[in-house]
Legacy VTK file of the C-alpha trace (Angstrom):
# vtk DataFile Version 3.0
C-alpha trace
ASCII
DATASET POLYDATA
POINTS 273 float
0.737 22.849 -39.929
3.404 20.175 -40.213
2.787 18.668 -36.764
-0.938 19.015 -37.301
-0.553 16.887 -40.393
1.571 14.403 -38.476
-1.077 13.897 -35.827
-3.890 13.241 -38.234
-1.878 11.201 -40.722
-1.836 8.647 -37.930
-5.624 8.517 -38.046
-5.435 6.989 -41.500
-3.758 3.923 -40.025
-6.993 2.784 -38.462
-9.234 0.135 -39.984
-12.637 1.794 -39.667
-15.656 -0.488 -39.388
-19.271 -0.012 -38.308
-22.436 -1.947 -37.514
-25.429 -0.397 -35.769
-27.079 -2.151 -32.833
-24.026 -3.988 -31.444
-24.802 -4.801 -27.828
-22.666 -6.426 -25.169
-23.448 -9.556 -23.228
-20.503 -8.851 -20.889
-19.770 -5.758 -18.841
-19.084 -2.875 -21.226
-15.669 -1.229 -20.956
-15.860 2.344 -19.693
-13.883 5.076 -21.487
-10.249 5.084 -20.412
-9.001 8.444 -19.085
-5.727 9.992 -20.126
-4.038 8.350 -17.133
-5.015 4.949 -18.587
-6.327 3.698 -15.263
-6.646 -0.080 -15.073
-10.090 -1.681 -14.956
-10.332 -5.465 -14.338
-13.880 -5.740 -15.687
-13.325 -7.305 -19.139
-13.463 -11.126 -19.108
-10.358 -13.207 -19.616
-9.801 -14.355 -23.192
-7.680 -17.455 -23.633
-5.565 -17.267 -26.761
-3.821 -20.165 -28.408
-0.883 -17.978 -29.373
0.792 -17.394 -32.679
2.524 -20.088 -34.666
4.747 -18.893 -37.479
7.412 -20.494 -39.628
10.673 -19.724 -37.882
13.694 -19.136 -40.102
17.025 -18.896 -38.229
19.143 -15.925 -39.285
22.914 -15.843 -39.392
22.967 -14.014 -36.062
21.159 -16.916 -34.428
23.083 -19.712 -36.118
25.394 -20.062 -33.143
22.411 -21.022 -31.001
21.610 -23.894 -33.384
17.872 -23.147 -33.450
16.068 -25.881 -35.429
13.964 -24.866 -38.429
11.075 -24.682 -38.531
9.940 -24.345 -34.920
6.904 -22.547 -33.453
7.514 -18.908 -32.492
4.931 -17.867 -29.923
4.460 -14.111 -30.081
1.141 -13.960 -28.185
0.278 -16.638 -25.619
-1.319 -17.234 -22.223
-4.220 -15.486 -20.523
-4.801 -11.741 -20.386
-7.672 -9.239 -20.436
-5.932 -6.104 -21.613
-2.584 -4.644 -22.649
-1.144 -1.127 -22.650
1.615 0.220 -24.897
3.541 3.448 -25.310
3.705 4.311 -29.021
6.859 6.182 -29.989
6.623 7.760 -33.470
9.655 9.165 -35.318
9.966 10.568 -38.862
12.197 12.929 -40.819
10.640 15.706 -42.914
13.393 17.367 -44.986
14.689 20.005 -44.716
13.606 19.868 -41.076
15.143 17.673 -38.406
13.673 14.426 -37.103
10.298 14.643 -35.337
9.299 12.469 -32.395
5.987 12.205 -30.539
4.251 9.647 -28.338
0.847 8.152 -27.683
-0.392 5.820 -24.952
-2.693 3.007 -26.085
-4.824 0.483 -24.222
-6.539 -2.489 -25.870
-9.294 -4.580 -24.269
-11.244 -7.573 -25.511
-14.678 -8.905 -24.479
-17.300 -11.343 -25.754
-20.458 -9.566 -26.915
-23.187 -9.722 -29.560
-23.461 -7.649 -32.713
-26.913 -7.673 -34.331
-27.608 -10.987 -32.641
-24.359 -12.613 -33.796
-21.875 -13.850 -31.166
-18.962 -11.466 -31.524
-15.548 -10.525 -30.228
-15.266 -6.845 -29.351
-11.844 -5.189 -29.371
-11.622 -1.655 -28.004
-8.529 0.531 -28.403
-8.209 3.866 -26.599
-5.359 6.225 -27.541
-4.281 9.455 -25.829
-1.373 11.801 -26.393
-0.164 15.346 -26.833
-1.436 17.360 -29.783
0.997 19.665 -31.575
0.497 22.099 -34.436
2.362 24.977 -35.989
0.801 28.409 -35.423
2.851 30.795 -37.512
6.471 29.956 -36.690
5.642 28.612 -33.240
4.987 24.983 -32.340
2.083 24.844 -29.883
1.574 21.588 -27.961
-1.547 20.736 -25.978
-0.839 18.204 -23.215
-3.065 15.132 -23.640
-4.934 17.076 -26.310
-5.413 14.129 -28.641
-7.896 11.290 -28.011
-9.051 8.442 -30.225
-11.197 5.342 -29.799
-11.360 2.370 -32.143
-14.018 -0.346 -31.782
-13.850 -3.539 -33.829
-16.360 -6.403 -33.901
-15.532 -9.862 -35.281
-17.735 -12.914 -35.653
-16.418 -15.389 -33.081
-16.340 -18.475 -35.281
-14.955 -16.997 -38.522
-13.261 -13.698 -37.489
-15.402 -11.993 -40.150
-15.671 -8.255 -39.588
-19.145 -7.373 -38.295
-18.689 -3.648 -37.791
-17.296 -0.922 -35.602
-16.647 2.796 -35.170
-13.719 5.170 -34.990
-13.646 8.589 -33.308
-10.858 11.080 -32.653
-10.451 14.624 -31.386
-7.642 17.165 -31.273
-7.331 20.945 -31.054
-11.094 21.302 -30.700
-11.846 19.311 -33.854
-13.817 16.069 -33.713
-13.785 13.254 -36.268
-16.115 10.282 -36.641
-15.989 7.538 -39.250
-18.117 4.498 -39.960
-18.606 1.870 -42.644
-21.001 -1.004 -43.169
-19.885 -4.595 -42.442
-18.041 -6.475 -45.147
-17.314 -10.105 -45.924
-13.739 -9.511 -44.833
-11.991 -11.939 -42.504
-9.119 -10.994 -40.220
-6.052 -12.665 -41.746
-3.205 -11.370 -39.623
-0.880 -10.756 -42.574
-1.572 -7.029 -43.077
-0.816 -4.022 -40.887
-3.828 -2.018 -39.696
-5.352 -0.171 -36.767
-3.683 1.900 -34.097
-1.487 -0.969 -32.920
-0.857 -2.186 -36.510
-1.474 -5.699 -35.163
-4.238 -7.315 -33.133
-2.536 -8.640 -29.980
-5.299 -11.192 -29.431
-5.066 -12.768 -32.878
-2.698 -14.861 -34.968
0.099 -13.112 -36.820
0.024 -14.872 -40.165
3.529 -14.237 -41.469
7.016 -15.734 -41.369
9.533 -14.457 -38.836
13.270 -15.039 -38.500
14.763 -15.666 -35.066
17.668 -13.280 -34.415
18.737 -14.616 -31.019
18.575 -13.067 -27.551
18.461 -9.278 -27.337
17.971 -7.468 -23.981
15.349 -4.724 -23.988
14.057 -2.170 -21.458
10.476 -0.867 -21.637
8.145 0.779 -19.091
7.049 -2.692 -17.921
10.641 -3.619 -16.988
13.974 -4.923 -18.265
14.041 -8.272 -20.069
17.628 -9.458 -20.493
16.744 -12.729 -22.242
14.151 -11.365 -24.661
13.936 -13.285 -27.938
14.133 -11.163 -31.088
12.173 -11.957 -34.279
12.129 -10.059 -37.575
9.896 -10.195 -40.643
7.509 -8.255 -42.898
3.792 -7.804 -43.441
2.462 -8.779 -46.859
1.139 -5.277 -47.490
4.442 -3.698 -46.370
7.038 -6.018 -47.945
9.766 -3.362 -48.024
9.282 -2.275 -44.428
10.651 -4.485 -41.633
9.022 -5.342 -38.324
10.770 -6.601 -35.196
9.340 -8.264 -32.076
10.904 -8.791 -28.655
9.286 -11.625 -26.687
9.952 -12.480 -23.021
9.295 -15.654 -21.073
5.965 -15.738 -19.168
4.737 -12.486 -20.780
1.682 -13.201 -23.005
2.239 -10.187 -25.293
5.360 -8.758 -26.973
7.342 -6.605 -24.557
8.291 -4.453 -27.541
7.749 -4.368 -31.290
8.896 -1.947 -33.976
7.435 -1.450 -37.443
8.524 0.840 -40.272
5.219 2.443 -41.233
5.096 4.448 -44.495
1.635 5.799 -43.600
3.348 8.219 -41.210
4.863 9.988 -44.217
8.299 11.547 -44.391
11.577 9.638 -44.445
12.489 6.644 -42.287
9.069 6.469 -40.541
9.252 4.189 -37.495
6.742 3.270 -34.789
7.961 1.529 -31.626
5.428 -0.069 -29.265
6.704 -0.522 -25.688
4.770 -2.558 -23.142
3.528 -0.554 -20.151
1.400 -3.194 -18.433
-0.902 -6.147 -19.055
-3.375 -8.174 -17.037
LINES 1 274
273 0 1 2 3 4 5 6 7 8 9 10 11 12 13 14 15 16 17 18 19 20 21 22 23 24 25 26 27 28 29 30 31 32 33 34 35 36 37 38 39 40 41 42 43 44 45 46 47 48 49 50 51 52 53 54 55 56 57 58 59 60 61 62 63 64 65 66 67 68 69 70 71 72 73 74 75 76 77 78 79 80 81 82 83 84 85 86 87 88 89 90 91 92 93 94 95 96 97 98 99 100 101 102 103 104 105 106 107 108 109 110 111 112 113 114 115 116 117 118 119 120 121 122 123 124 125 126 127 128 129 130 131 132 133 134 135 136 137 138 139 140 141 142 143 144 145 146 147 148 149 150 151 152 153 154 155 156 157 158 159 160 161 162 163 164 165 166 167 168 169 170 171 172 173 174 175 176 177 178 179 180 181 182 183 184 185 186 187 188 189 190 191 192 193 194 195 196 197 198 199 200 201 202 203 204 205 206 207 208 209 210 211 212 213 214 215 216 217 218 219 220 221 222 223 224 225 226 227 228 229 230 231 232 233 234 235 236 237 238 239 240 241 242 243 244 245 246 247 248 249 250 251 252 253 254 255 256 257 258 259 260 261 262 263 264 265 266 267 268 269 270 271 272
């Protein structure tokens, strides 16, 4: 039951939103299979990138980075991004648990109840594990989840959305009505904890160059930034950013919603386009 709880604790991370009658003006994204096959259909969205107040840390003092300077975490043109999500927690008296998901996020321009909207779709797949007696039984690619979010284009106000998930033969569906809530970028939420197409409204410290290897490749001159979300002030987050890559090549967030001790989620870039 412990791993069963682990899998579905992650469901509570998702910001669940709903509005009936949301229709697309662009080509609708088809469901992504477990292999996360690439589809070039979604239109390109041009982002202005993230500008945060950069605070040099002691580790970066030798590089004489001026303060403040813009730190661009998301920039350039891209339609979609894929990440491997590595989850690790400790549940005393047991040893440390580790499991992975694969996530793909896409963005398109659509309409929701006649309002010009931005549609973000996240598809997550992974193994599903649960304890049956004293035996841990794992179903390969047995967990699937889809998160749809709709924002008003001009204000980023939440218009609605849906969330579904399935694992071990059990299906879950959640929905809520729209709210006068605007995406602010200073709180963690959703499967990716951030929205890679939106501003990250928080202060980050530059910790210098730090090489990193992810499925997308090795980035020897990656820039490292650290900070905190407002709703998780005691839990650090770290980003690795590479030149000419419009999304973080890796980011790591301590996420208490996973439960247990020392809960950490690491997001490693697989591909983007």
